[in-house]
FIPADO-80219 format. One record per residue: y, z, x of N, C-alpha, C in turn; residue in one letter. Coordinates in pm, whole numbers, plus 50000, padded with zeros to 5 digits. Atoms other than C-alpha are relative to their C-alpha. Layout:
N
YZXYZXYZXA;...
This chain:
262
499135005750103852232697947922500815011249935X;499104990150058855252716847787500764993449885X;499255005750112857142712747462500915010349936X;499114991950082859912725947241500364991949876X;499445006250121860832718346881501505002150010X;498564998649976864492711446953500735004249873X;499484996150132865352713846583499194992649896X;500785006450104863622706246257500475004949864X;499574996450134864732705345896500514987949926X;499515010950083866342684845624501114992050068X;498845006649940869352676545844499684992550128X;500335007149877867552664446156498765005550065X;501264996349936864422665246369499904993850138X;500265004949865863542662046736499055009650070X;500964992049924860652674146952500014995150144X;499995002949856860712675647334498635002550059X;501294998649932857562670147542500184995750145X;499955004049860857232669547919498715004150071X;500984995249903854692671548197500654999150137X;499414999949867855152671148573500554986450040X;499585013649966855812633548568501034994149906X;499215006950100857572624448245500605009749899X;499404992550111859842637147968500244990549884X;499895008450118859832623747613500565008049882X;499654994350129861192630047266499204993049891X;500405006050127859642624546927501215001149910X;498815001250085862662613046723501255006150065X;498704994649960866342620346776500904999249877X;499365000450130867682628846433501355006849993X;498684993749994871042642646545500944990950080X;499055007549919874212628746698499685001750148X;500254999049856874112622447072500585013050056X;499394987549955876472651947123499115012049966X;500884989150040874142674946928498704999650081X;501205001149919871122661547117500245005850140X;499654994249870872872670347445499995015249993X;499924985550017873502705547314498615006149984X;501354994950020869922710447199499204999850130X;500705000949872868562698847532500505010550098X;499454989549912870912722247717499415013649965X;500584987450044869372750347512498655003150062X;501264997749927866082745447700500164996250148X;499695003149860867812737548031499444986550042X;500415013749971866992700548014501164990649968X;498925009550018869142669148009499504987149935X;500335012850061869102638047792499944988850103X;500015010249896869722618248111498614997950058X;501335000549937866152625648221498894995649904X;501025003950098864372614147903499454986250034X;500665012649965861832586747981499694991349879X;500255008050119861432575347622500075008449874X;499984993550132861822583647253499004992749911X;500985005450093858892578447015500515002249858X;499444999350134860202570446668498875000849898X;501024998650104858212581446363500264991049880X;499625008550113860112563146087501524999349995X;498585003849995863562550545996500945009149922X;499104991150073864962579445789501015006350095X;498894996149913868302591545921499785013450071X;500224987149936867132627045993499014999250116X;500895002249886864812611846253500574990050102X;499495010449909866902583546405501515000550021X;498545000049997870552593946376500574997850140X;499475001249865871052596446752499384989150084X;500775009649921868692568646862500904989750068X;499205011049946871262540746907500955004450110X;499024995349901873952560447088499305005150125X;500744995049885871432578147311499464988550084X;500555011549927869782545047402501084993050081X;498925007149929873102528847494500645008850107X;499334991049906874542559447669499165002650125X;500864995949888871532567747887498994989350042X;500995010249967869492535647893498585004149966X;501314994450035866612554047725499114989849930X;500945008650071863542533547627499665005949862X;500324995950137862772534847253498694993249959X;501315004950042859242531147112499875001449848X;500224999750144858502522046749499104988349963X;500815011550042856152499746553500894988949944X;499205012050033857262464946444500795001749870X;499304998650127858132473346083501115010450008X;498954990049983860072504246186501174994250078X;498915006749929862062483646437500824991549903X;499295008350097862932459446156500875008649908X;499274991250092863972488045927501185006850070X;498934993349926866122504046201501124990750042X;499055009449941867962472346299501425001649948X;498654998450055870902477946066500515014250003X;499664985850005870982515446123500375006050135X;499804993849868871082521846498500884991750092X;499175008449914873312493946627499164992550101X;500695008149902872452471946920499305008550107X;500764994049892869722483947153499494988550087X;500415011049912869132461347457498504997349992X;501395004050012865872441947449499115006950102X;500854993749899864672457647773499785014949977X;500244986150038864812491847605499225001049870X;500715000250127862952481347291498514997550026X;501435001249976859212487547309499245001749869X;500814999150122856622481847038498815009250024X;501124990649996854142510046976499264998249868X;500725003350122851572497946727499315012249941X;500664989350073849952519846466498595002350052X;501354995949962846842539046571499554993450131X;500305004449865846982528846936500375011250098X;499714990149896847302548047263500794993450112X;499285004149881849882543947536499865011150104X;500194990249893849342560847872501184999750095X;498914998249906852062574248097499505009650108X;500654991649901850312586748407498865007649936X;501084991750054848112615848302500185003249852X;499704997050140849692617747955499674988149911X;500345010250099848152597847669500695003449868X;499284998250127850212592947352499314991249896X;500785006850104848292583747037500795000249870X;499295000950127849942571546717499014999849884X;500865000350118848532576046367500854999049875X;499285002550124849562566446015500095012549914X;499844989550099850942590945759500454993749869X;499625004950132851932587945392501395005149964X;498624995950024855702588645349500774987949947X;499275011050064858302567845163500934992950098X;499305008449905859332546545458499104988150029X;500725012849995858192512145572498635001050068X;501274999249927855442521345820499975012950084X;499854987449926855572558445913498775003550082X;501114995449917853482572346196500485011750086X;499704988749912853312603646407499124999250124X;500565001249865851892612146746499205012450040X;500774989649935849282632346931500104997750151X;499865000749855849782640047301498795006750065X;501204995149933846762644547528500245000550151X;499974999249855846672656847887499005010450049X;500954990949935843822671948089499275008949900X;500774992650098841872682247781500835008449903X;499104992650089844912697747610500644990249901X;499605009050109846342684247286501145006249919X;498864996350085849662686247098500124989849889X;499895008950115849902671646745501325002349928X;498724999350072853192663646569499834992449869X;500105006250132853112656946192500955007349906X;498984992950078856242665345992500514992849876X;499555007150121856722639445715498834992649939X;501095006750069853792631545490499805006749864X;500204994650133853032635645121498705007649985X;501284992849998849492647145192499384997850137X;500695001449872847162651245489498594995149971X;501285006250031844242627445456498945004050101X;501094997449906840842631045618500214992050129X;499755008149881841832602845855501055006650090X;498994992949922844982621445962499405012250066X;500644988049944842942653046009499144996650121X;500825004049887840632633946239500814998250127X;499145002049882843512625146469500515013350056X;499334987749953845032660046485499045011650021X;500944988749995841902681846464499795005150142X;500304993849873841392706446746501165000750096X;498854999149910844922705246886500225014450044X;499654986849950846052734247099501335004749942X;498744996750066849462732746932500324989249897X;499615009050108850722717346608501485002049968X;498694999850065854232708646495499724994449861X;500635003350129853232708746128501015002149887X;499084998950113855292701745819499605011149902X;500164990050106855722730845577501304999349920X;498685004150049858492715345372500585008649890X;499414993750118858862733445043499055009949933X;500724991550094857792760744807500064993049865X;500045007950123856672743444488500845006449889X;499234993450105858192769544256501504998850023X;498585001649969861552768544434500464985849970X;499655013950025861552730744415500094997249851X;500045003050143860642729844047501205005649924X;498874993950072863472753143939501334997550069X;498805002149921865982741044198500944989649940X;498905008350049869072719544165499764985050013X;500235014349981867532686044264499734993249866X;500385007550120867332659243993498494997449999X;501445001450013863852653143859499474988450083X;500465011449921863602619344035499755004050145X;500174995349861864032636444374498825009650008X;501144990750001861612664344284498684992349995X;501225008050014859032638644180499664993150131X;500225006449871859482620144509499435009850103X;500454990149902859052651844719498575004349973X;501344995450038855942662144526498944989050005X;500925011450006854402627444542499204998650129X;500845002649883851832614044787500774993450114X;499185005649893854682597644982501235008750025X;498884990849982856932628344988499785009250117X;500174989849897856452660845177498965010249954X;501014990250038853692686845188500635013849980X;499544986550030854262721545042499415009850101X;500544989549914853632754145225498495001549982X;501414997650028850282758945053499134988250040X;500805011749964849052723245097499924998350151X;500025000649854850052724045462498975009850056X;500934989849950848082756045513498554996249977X;501375004550026844962741845349499594989650105X;500305010149898845152712045584499835006650137X;500124992949871845742735245881498625006550013X;501284992849994842612754945791498844990850034X;501085009649978840572723045822500094993050136X;499845007049872841872711846163500065009450120X;499954990849886842122743646375498595003250048X;501264995949941839322752546613500045014950031X;500094985849965838122786946714500495002250143X;499374997949870840542789347006501475003249974X;498584996950016844122800547065500754987449961X;499315011650056846252777046857501395004249954X;498614997550042850022776146809500364990149890X;499565008650109851352762646478501485002749974X;498574999050023855072755846442500314994349862X;499695004250137856132754646076501324992450002X;498885009049973858532725346065500474992849875X;499375008150105860812703845849500155007949870X;499774992050119861572732545610501224994949925X;498875003950084863792722445320501035011349998X;498954989850002867132740245333500245005349859X;499794995950139867192742044951498755005649932X;501244996950073863542746944860498985007750083X;500914992249918862092769245130500815010050082X;499414990349909862802798545362498965003250106X;500954997149892861262808145694499005010849960X;500904988950035859862841145567499014995949893X;500875004550108858482824945254498954990350052X;500965009649945856872796345446498935007250079X;500964992849918855252820145693499055008249914X;500824991950089854022843145416499014991349921X;500875008750079852652814545205498904994050084X;501005005849912850902798045497498985010650043X;500904989149959849462831445614499025003349888X;500874996550113848112839745267498974989149973X;500925011050028846602805345216498954998850110X;500965000449890845002805245561498975011249985X;500944988950017843492839445492499044997449885X;500885003950110842142826645160498924990350048X;500955009749944840492799145363499165006050112X;500834993249902838982825045597500565000650140X;499384999849868841462822945885501105010550002X;499004989549987843402854145984500974996350112X;499025002849896846642846646166500145012050092X;499884989449901847242866446482498745002250080X;501244999149923843632863746594499964988450100X;499915011549910843392828646735501054990049951X;498955008650052845942811146509501315007949995X;498714993349992849562820246574501084991049941X;498955007650068852462809046353501355002550066X;498674999149941855962801746484500994992949909X;498925006350074859232794046311500654989050082X;499085009349937861412764246387501355001549932X;498654998250052865142762246328500664986449979X;499335012650032867422735746183501014995750106X;498985004049903869892736646472499905006850136X;500184994749865868442754246776498534999050041X;501365002849954865372749046993499115012250007X;500974989649973862212769247014499845001450153X;500254997949857861202783647350499124988850056X;500815010049931859842758047595498705006850045X;501274993649970856132766547617499014989750054X;501055008449942853072752847797498804999449906X;501215002150079850192738147601498805000550094X;
């Protein structure tokens, strides 16, 4: 199983996953033209995508869904409430490309099992995904106000995580956002901070080589260096030294990470 975080941030999100049989995306939060460009950056093509797993209906996760589906005939997977919420946002998607992926279920595509799980975010029925193949595991969780014990159970022991590290609390508190937006971000249906993300990470990593991609960084309330430093310090406080078996990686708002094997 191979993957790349095509791009992640306040303006859009998409993750690429493939094995020897299939290629998938989690979300397509950019225009179809931008999605083509991001895929070209890892020497892959949108024409070859076998399906897109939608997490929730916010525009930074579904912006390209409709055009991509119509242009390439790509199957789209989402739960029933998310399909309802997307109906007025993505235009017409043919019925034979619309697939329901229920919460906390597993769909199998050859040797690849895709497991959905619920998160806490201010959308109608948000969920993220864990990918399993031949004993290897990739967990994607980038929009949640907190990481519950139930969520931890789904993602625990992954070989690689695409993990939200959205904001620095101090930057957010003194920043330009109105208080209503700050309150939303800090709430249980908002986004996790660098420190809270790291505490959750410390409780789900195993004593094995683990890659953690710090994702969905706020362009106004976070910075790559700050996120990495905060997560490193918090992990060390929790008894985990990065660089030993846990390795942190940056993601970018408009360019893909290296395509790597899990």
